[in-house]
C-alpha positions as CSV (number, residue, x, y, z in Angstrom):
1,M,9.2,-54.2,-27.5
2,G,5.9,-55.0,-26.4
3,S,7.0,-53.9,-23.3
4,I,8.3,-50.5,-24.2
5,A,5.0,-49.9,-26.5
6,V,2.8,-50.4,-22.8
7,L,5.4,-48.5,-21.1
8,A,5.5,-45.5,-23.9
9,D,1.5,-45.6,-24.4
10,D,1.1,-45.4,-20.2
11,T,3.5,-42.3,-19.9
12,N,1.5,-40.8,-23.1
13,Y,-1.5,-41.5,-21.9
14,R,-0.6,-39.8,-18.1
15,E,0.7,-36.7,-19.8
16,S,-2.3,-36.1,-21.9
17,K,-4.7,-36.9,-18.9
18,A,-2.5,-34.4,-17.3
19,A,-2.9,-31.6,-19.8
20,E,-7.0,-32.5,-20.3
21,T,-7.4,-32.4,-16.8
22,H,-5.8,-29.2,-15.7
23,D,-8.5,-27.3,-15.3
24,Q,-10.3,-29.6,-13.4
25,Y,-7.1,-29.0,-11.2
26,L,-7.9,-25.1,-10.7
27,Q,-11.7,-26.4,-10.3
28,K,-12.3,-29.4,-8.7
29,G,-9.4,-30.3,-6.2
30,V,-7.9,-33.3,-4.8
31,R,-11.4,-34.8,-3.3
32,H,-12.7,-35.0,-6.8
33,L,-9.6,-36.4,-8.5
34,C,-10.1,-39.2,-5.6
35,E,-13.5,-39.9,-6.0
36,R,-12.7,-40.7,-10.0
37,G,-10.3,-43.8,-8.9
38,L,-7.2,-42.0,-8.9
39,T,-4.3,-44.9,-8.8
40,R,-1.3,-42.4,-9.8
41,I,-1.2,-38.4,-8.9
42,P,-1.4,-36.1,-12.0
43,T,2.0,-34.6,-12.8
44,K,0.6,-30.9,-11.5
45,Y,0.8,-32.0,-8.5
46,I,4.6,-33.8,-8.3
47,L,7.3,-31.5,-6.5
48,P,10.6,-31.2,-8.1
49,K,12.8,-33.8,-6.7
50,E,14.6,-31.6,-4.1
51,E,11.5,-30.5,-2.4
52,R,9.7,-33.8,-1.8
53,R,10.1,-35.6,1.4
54,N,12.7,-37.6,2.2
55,D,12.6,-39.4,5.4
56,S,16.1,-40.8,5.5
57,A,17.7,-37.5,4.7
58,I,16.1,-35.2,6.8
59,G,15.2,-37.2,9.5
60,A,11.4,-36.8,8.9
61,K,10.7,-40.1,11.1
62,T,11.4,-38.5,14.0
63,I,8.7,-37.8,16.5
64,L,8.8,-34.6,18.0
65,K,7.0,-34.1,21.1
66,L,6.4,-30.3,21.4
67,P,6.6,-28.1,24.4
68,I,3.2,-28.5,26.7
69,V,1.7,-25.3,28.1
70,D,-1.0,-26.2,30.6
71,F,-3.9,-23.9,30.6
72,T,-5.6,-24.5,34.0
73,Q,-1.6,-23.8,35.1
74,L,-1.9,-20.3,33.2
75,Q,-5.2,-19.4,35.1
76,D,-3.8,-19.8,38.8
77,S,-2.0,-17.0,40.1
78,R,0.5,-19.6,41.9
79,S,1.4,-21.6,39.4
80,R,1.1,-18.8,36.3
81,P,4.5,-17.8,36.4
82,Q,6.0,-21.3,35.9
83,A,3.3,-21.9,33.1
84,L,4.8,-18.3,31.6
85,N,8.1,-19.4,31.4
86,S,7.2,-22.5,29.6
87,L,5.2,-20.4,27.2
88,T,8.4,-17.9,26.8
89,K,10.6,-20.8,25.9
90,A,8.0,-22.5,23.5
91,C,8.0,-19.4,21.5
92,E,11.2,-18.6,21.5
93,E,13.0,-21.6,20.5
94,F,10.1,-23.7,18.9
95,G,7.4,-20.8,17.8
96,V,4.9,-23.7,18.4
97,F,3.5,-25.7,21.7
98,Q,0.9,-28.4,22.7
99,L,-1.9,-26.8,24.9
100,I,-3.4,-29.0,27.2
101,N,-6.3,-28.7,29.5
102,H,-7.8,-25.9,27.3
103,G,-11.0,-26.7,29.0
104,I,-13.1,-26.7,25.7
105,N,-15.9,-29.4,26.2
106,D,-15.3,-32.5,23.8
107,D,-18.7,-32.2,22.6
108,V,-17.4,-29.0,20.7
109,I,-14.4,-30.4,19.6
110,L,-16.0,-33.5,18.4
111,R,-19.0,-32.1,16.2
112,M,-16.2,-29.1,14.7
113,T,-14.4,-32.5,13.4
114,D,-17.4,-34.6,12.4
115,V,-19.2,-31.7,10.6
116,S,-15.9,-30.8,8.9
117,K,-15.4,-34.5,7.9
118,R,-19.0,-34.6,6.8
119,F,-18.6,-31.4,4.6
120,F,-15.7,-33.2,2.9
121,D,-18.2,-36.4,2.1
122,L,-20.7,-34.4,0.0
123,P,-21.6,-34.6,-3.5
124,F,-18.7,-32.3,-5.3
125,D,-21.5,-30.5,-6.9
126,E,-22.6,-29.3,-3.3
127,R,-19.0,-28.5,-2.5
128,S,-18.2,-27.0,-5.5
129,K,-21.0,-24.2,-4.5
130,Y,-18.5,-22.7,-2.7
131,M,-15.6,-22.5,-5.0
132,S,-14.1,-19.0,-5.8
133,K,-10.7,-17.4,-6.7
134,D,-11.6,-14.6,-4.6
135,M,-9.4,-14.7,-1.5
136,A,-11.0,-12.4,1.0
137,S,-14.7,-14.6,-0.1
138,P,-16.3,-15.5,3.7
139,A,-16.6,-18.8,2.8
140,R,-14.4,-20.3,-0.4
141,Y,-13.9,-23.9,-1.1
142,G,-10.3,-24.5,-2.7
143,T,-7.6,-26.6,-3.2
144,S,-3.5,-26.6,-3.0
145,F,-2.2,-23.5,-1.4
146,N,-2.3,-21.2,-4.0
147,Q,-4.5,-22.5,-6.8
148,N,-4.2,-19.1,-8.4
149,N,-0.5,-18.9,-9.2
150,D,1.2,-22.6,-7.9
151,K,3.0,-24.6,-10.4
152,V,3.0,-27.3,-8.2
153,F,-0.5,-28.2,-6.4
154,C,-0.4,-29.7,-3.0
155,W,-2.6,-32.4,-2.0
156,R,-5.1,-30.7,0.0
157,D,-8.8,-29.5,-0.4
158,F,-10.2,-26.7,2.0
159,L,-13.2,-24.6,3.5
160,K,-12.0,-21.3,4.5
161,L,-15.0,-19.6,7.0
162,S,-14.1,-15.7,7.7
163,C,-15.8,-15.6,11.7
164,N,-15.8,-12.0,12.6
165,P,-17.9,-10.1,12.3
166,L,-20.1,-13.6,12.9
167,S,-23.6,-11.9,11.8
168,D,-22.0,-10.9,8.3
169,S,-20.5,-14.0,7.5
170,I,-22.4,-17.0,8.7
171,P,-25.2,-16.2,5.7
172,S,-22.4,-16.7,3.3
173,W,-21.4,-20.3,4.9
174,P,-22.6,-23.7,3.3
175,S,-26.0,-24.3,4.6
176,S,-25.2,-28.0,4.1
177,P,-24.6,-30.5,6.5
178,V,-27.6,-28.7,7.9
179,D,-26.0,-28.3,11.6
180,L,-22.5,-27.1,10.1
181,R,-23.1,-23.2,10.4
182,E,-24.3,-23.9,14.1
183,T,-21.4,-26.2,15.0
184,V,-18.6,-23.6,13.8
185,V,-20.6,-20.8,15.3
186,N,-20.3,-22.6,18.9
187,Y,-16.9,-23.3,18.3
188,S,-15.3,-20.2,17.0
189,K,-16.7,-18.7,19.9
190,N,-14.8,-21.2,22.5
191,I,-11.5,-21.0,20.4
192,N,-11.8,-17.5,20.1
193,F,-12.1,-17.0,24.1
194,L,-9.3,-19.4,24.6
195,Y,-7.2,-17.0,21.8
196,L,-7.9,-14.1,24.0
197,K,-6.5,-15.7,27.2
198,L,-3.5,-17.1,25.8
199,M,-3.0,-13.6,24.5
200,E,-3.3,-12.2,27.8
201,A,-0.1,-14.8,28.8
202,V,1.7,-14.0,25.7
203,L,1.6,-10.2,26.3
204,E,2.8,-10.5,30.1
205,S,5.4,-12.6,29.0
206,L,6.7,-10.2,26.6
207,G,6.5,-7.2,29.5
208,L,3.5,-5.8,28.0
209,K,0.6,-6.0,30.4
210,E,-1.2,-3.1,30.3
211,T,-2.4,-2.3,26.7
212,T,-1.7,-3.8,23.4
213,K,-2.3,-0.1,21.5
214,S,1.3,-0.3,19.7
215,L,-0.1,-3.0,17.9
216,K,-3.1,-0.8,16.6
217,S,-3.4,1.7,13.9
218,E,-3.4,5.5,15.1
219,K,-6.9,5.6,14.5
220,T,-7.3,2.8,17.6
221,D,-9.6,3.7,21.0
222,T,-7.8,3.4,24.2
223,R,-9.4,0.7,25.7
224,T,-7.1,-0.9,28.5
225,N,-8.4,-4.6,28.7
226,T,-6.4,-7.2,26.9
227,S,-9.2,-9.4,25.8
228,N,-10.9,-6.8,24.7
229,E,-8.2,-5.4,22.4
230,F,-8.5,-8.3,20.4
231,E,-12.2,-8.9,20.6
232,D,-12.5,-7.2,17.1
233,G,-9.6,-9.0,15.4
234,S,-9.7,-11.5,12.8
235,Q,-10.7,-14.7,13.0
236,L,-10.4,-17.4,10.2
237,I,-11.5,-21.0,10.6
238,V,-10.1,-23.3,8.2
239,M,-11.4,-26.9,7.5
240,N,-8.7,-28.7,5.5
241,C,-9.0,-32.7,4.1
242,Y,-5.6,-34.5,3.3
243,P,-7.2,-37.7,1.0
244,A,-5.3,-40.9,0.5
245,C,-2.4,-40.2,-1.8
246,P,-1.1,-43.0,-4.3
247,E,1.7,-41.9,-4.6
248,P,2.3,-39.8,-1.3
249,D,6.2,-39.7,-1.6
250,L,6.0,-37.0,-5.0
251,T,3.6,-34.7,-2.9
252,L,3.0,-32.7,0.3
253,G,-0.5,-31.8,1.5
254,M,0.9,-28.4,2.5
255,P,4.2,-27.0,1.6
256,P,6.7,-24.9,3.6
257,H,5.0,-22.2,4.9
258,S,4.2,-19.8,8.4
259,D,1.0,-18.7,9.4
260,Y,0.4,-15.2,8.4
261,G,-1.2,-14.1,11.6
262,I,-0.4,-13.9,15.5
263,L,-1.9,-17.3,16.3
264,T,-3.0,-20.5,14.9
265,L,-4.5,-23.0,16.9
266,L,-5.0,-25.9,15.1
267,L,-6.8,-29.2,15.8
268,Q,-5.6,-32.5,14.4
269,D,-7.1,-35.9,14.0
270,E,-5.2,-39.2,15.2
271,V,-3.5,-39.4,11.9
272,E,0.1,-38.0,11.9
273,G,0.9,-35.3,9.0
274,L,2.2,-32.3,10.4
275,Q,5.8,-31.5,10.2
276,I,7.9,-28.7,11.4
277,Q,11.2,-27.4,10.9
278,H,13.3,-27.9,14.0
279,Q,16.7,-27.7,14.5
280,G,17.6,-27.4,10.7
281,K,15.6,-31.0,10.3
282,W,11.8,-31.7,9.3
283,V,10.5,-33.6,12.4
284,T,6.9,-35.0,12.6
285,V,4.1,-34.0,15.7
286,E,3.2,-36.3,17.7
287,P,-0.4,-36.0,18.0
288,L,-1.3,-35.5,21.8
289,P,-5.2,-36.3,22.6
290,N,-7.7,-33.1,23.7
291,S,-4.7,-31.0,22.9
292,F,-4.5,-28.0,20.2
293,I,-1.3,-27.1,18.8
294,V,-0.6,-23.4,19.2
295,N,1.5,-21.7,16.4
296,V,3.5,-18.2,16.6
297,G,2.7,-16.7,13.1
298,D,4.7,-14.1,11.3
299,H,2.5,-10.9,13.4
300,L,3.6,-12.1,16.2
301,E,7.2,-12.5,15.3
302,I,6.8,-8.8,13.6
303,F,5.0,-7.2,16.7
304,S,7.9,-9.0,19.1
305,N,10.3,-8.0,17.4
306,G,11.7,-11.1,16.4
307,R,11.9,-12.6,20.3
308,Y,9.0,-15.0,19.1
309,K,9.8,-16.8,16.4
310,S,6.7,-18.2,13.8
311,V,7.5,-21.5,13.1
312,L,7.9,-23.2,9.1
313,H,6.0,-26.5,8.9
314,R,4.4,-28.4,6.4
315,V,2.0,-31.5,6.3
316,V,2.7,-35.0,5.0
317,V,0.0,-37.2,3.3
318,N,-0.2,-41.3,3.3
319,S,-1.3,-43.7,1.0
320,S,-3.5,-45.5,3.5
321,M,-5.6,-42.7,5.4
322,S,-7.4,-39.6,4.9
323,R,-6.7,-37.0,7.2
324,V,-8.7,-33.9,8.3
325,S,-7.6,-30.6,10.4
326,V,-9.5,-27.4,11.7
327,A,-6.9,-24.2,12.0
328,S,-8.3,-21.4,13.7
329,L,-6.2,-18.4,12.6
330,H,-6.3,-15.3,14.7
331,S,-4.9,-11.8,14.5
332,L,-6.0,-8.4,14.3
333,P,-8.4,-6.7,12.1
334,F,-7.4,-6.7,8.6
335,D,-7.0,-3.1,8.0
336,T,-4.9,-3.3,11.3
337,V,-1.0,-1.5,11.0
338,V,1.0,-4.5,12.6
339,R,4.7,-3.3,13.7
340,P,7.5,-3.8,16.4
341,S,6.3,-2.7,19.7
342,H,7.8,0.4,20.7
343,K,8.5,-1.1,23.9
344,L,10.7,-3.9,22.5
345,V,12.3,-1.6,20.9
346,N,15.5,0.5,21.5
347,E,18.9,1.8,19.9
348,A,20.2,-1.4,20.8
349,N,17.4,-3.4,19.4
350,P,16.1,-1.5,16.5
351,P,13.1,-2.5,14.3
352,R,13.4,-5.6,12.1
353,Y,10.7,-5.5,10.2
354,R,8.5,-3.2,7.9
355,D,4.8,-2.6,8.9
356,T,2.6,-4.5,7.6
357,D,-1.1,-6.0,7.3
358,F,-3.4,-8.4,5.9
359,A,-3.8,-6.3,3.0
360,N,0.1,-6.8,2.1
361,F,-0.3,-10.3,2.8
362,L,-2.7,-10.6,-0.1
363,E,-0.7,-8.6,-2.4
364,Y,2.0,-10.8,-1.8
365,I,0.7,-14.2,-2.3
366,A,-1.3,-12.9,-4.9
367,S,1.6,-11.6,-7.0
368,C,3.4,-14.5,-6.6
369,E,3.8,-18.8,-6.4
370,H,4.2,-19.7,-2.8
371,Q,7.9,-20.3,-2.4
372,R,7.9,-23.8,-1.0
373,T,11.3,-23.7,1.1
374,S,11.0,-20.6,3.6
375,K,9.2,-18.2,5.7
376,S,8.8,-16.1,2.1
377,F,6.2,-13.5,3.5
378,L,8.0,-12.6,6.7
379,E,11.2,-12.4,4.3
380,S,9.8,-9.7,2.5
381,R,9.0,-7.4,5.4
382,K,12.5,-7.7,7.2
383,L,14.1,-4.4,7.3
384,D,17.9,-4.9,6.1
385,D,20.6,-4.9,9.0
């Protein structure tokens, strides 16, 4: 009877603490819970059994070497055709690739990783200054995926920083650590330049070399330089922290999702965690030193009329090591309409997606709980066959 009573007491305690700290889930995040010496995860973070990672059943332990695109080859006229072929195949078959020889200085990358870790190491009172439910805030510290609506939270804290225009955004960014603003500005400029060069290659691979006017709304100007067309686009830097989790098999760092924009350039540390769905199985992406993981986003799938596929991905956590990553999400300006390129549609290949913009995305995720099994926003933009 004694052991049964202890078990009952433990269950009741866990449930009571879950109820007691419900507001803390919304307001303080995973880091704060871990700092309190958590040994079991609260009920709010436990996924339904069918949505948990299941390594033995779906092959999540399989390590996948992603397609590799060599940036230096893209910049060389002699090797560019071969590199474009690699880029095309990666975007069509995987929706993601590893970018090597990208040319960004090691110091820029190391400083960005370091300042991200030091931000999450700040006392909670300092981090909490930037907590907000406003999804359009230029600097927002939060937790989970969409903490306003999610019935089950994921094991992640984040800092999202709007980077366009930089002059308007910087004053709203955290002032601690003292070098955060300078470091993020330097990193965002380097990564945005890389993105613009990649987009030149993406458009060439789609047979759209001369202009991206069809991406833009009717109010667009008539500039024809591919890089210039994207210079006023949106850029969002997201610093992610996935603390070591006492019960990692019960939760996820991020649920299955695809990114809303055109391309995401992801910088991750040496700790495994990113998984993509490939050929019906969840597979772990092998971290490749000194590289970026580049994801095709929903907007690029829409613009290419389905030729290039956004990738469904998730993040798993572990019990021994915390993990930090930095994602740079790129698209066109928030008020720009994205639609299938008129050059990629015809009678035999009609438009497959309805027009969309960032406001549609915000409205969608603000109005419903994140669907943890599909590319839910993209599915909402598809036209009926």
